[in-house]
N, C-alpha and C positions, 0 to 999 in steps of 0.2 A: 504494500500500500504506500502511496506517495506521502511524503511528509505533509502534515496539515490536512490530509484527507480524512473524513470521518466515515466510519462504517455505519451502515444501518443498524439500528438497535432492534431488540425484541422486547416484548413486555409480557408480564404475566397477568392474566385475568382469571381469577379463580383457579380452576384446574387446567386452563389453557395457556400455552405459550404462543403468542401471536407475533408473526414476522411479515414484513412487506415482501412481495406484493400479496395483498389479500383484498377481497371485495369489501366495500363499505358495509354491505349487508351482513357479511360474515363477522366483521369486527363488531357491529352492533349486537349480533346474536351472542357473541362470546363475552363481550365486555360491557354491554349495555350502553346507554346514552352517555356522551361525554359531559364533563363538568362545564366546559365552555366550547363554543363553536364560533370561529372567526371566518367570515366569507369575504373574499376579495376577487376582483376581476383583474386579470393580468394579460398583458400583450403576449401573443404567440408570434415569435420572431423567426425569420428565415434569412438565409445568407443573401446579402445584397451585392450589388456591383462594388468593385473596388475594395473588397474585403470587409465591408460593413455589414450591418443587418437592417432589416426593415420589418415593421409590424405587418402581419398578414391576417390578423384577426385577434380575438380575445378568447379566454377560457376562464371558467370559474374555478377557483382554488379554495378549498375548505381546509382549515387547520383545527383539528379536534383535540382538546386537551383532556387527558385522563390522569388520575392519581388514585392508585389502588388503596392507599391508606396514609395515615399521617407520617409513617416511617419511609414510605416510598418516594422516589423522585417522580416529578410530573413528567409525563410523556406526551409528545405531540404527534398525531397522525396527520399526514398531508394527504388529502383526498382530491383526486382529479378525475372527473368523468366517472364517478362511482367506484373508483379503484384507489386503495391505499397504496401510494407510491413510495412513502417514506415514513419511518418511525424514528424519532430522535428525542433525546432528553430536552426538556424545556429549558430555555436559557433565562 
């Protein structure tokens, strides 16, 4: 792994260990609803001329925050198009 690169995390939900990728529906069925849900709209970018990039559309990105208990670290699931694409510790 390159220096500074972060590996995807996993999180425990009851008897389950959840890892990305997983469908948002499966995450909800194993972990229940998140404590907090943040929804943003972000540009979808494609390579442009002269090495730059250009916006070609938008997508909705959801960040769901989970915390198993007071001892556990909060985890954030990034959901794009109904798919959990990343699990990471909350910053």
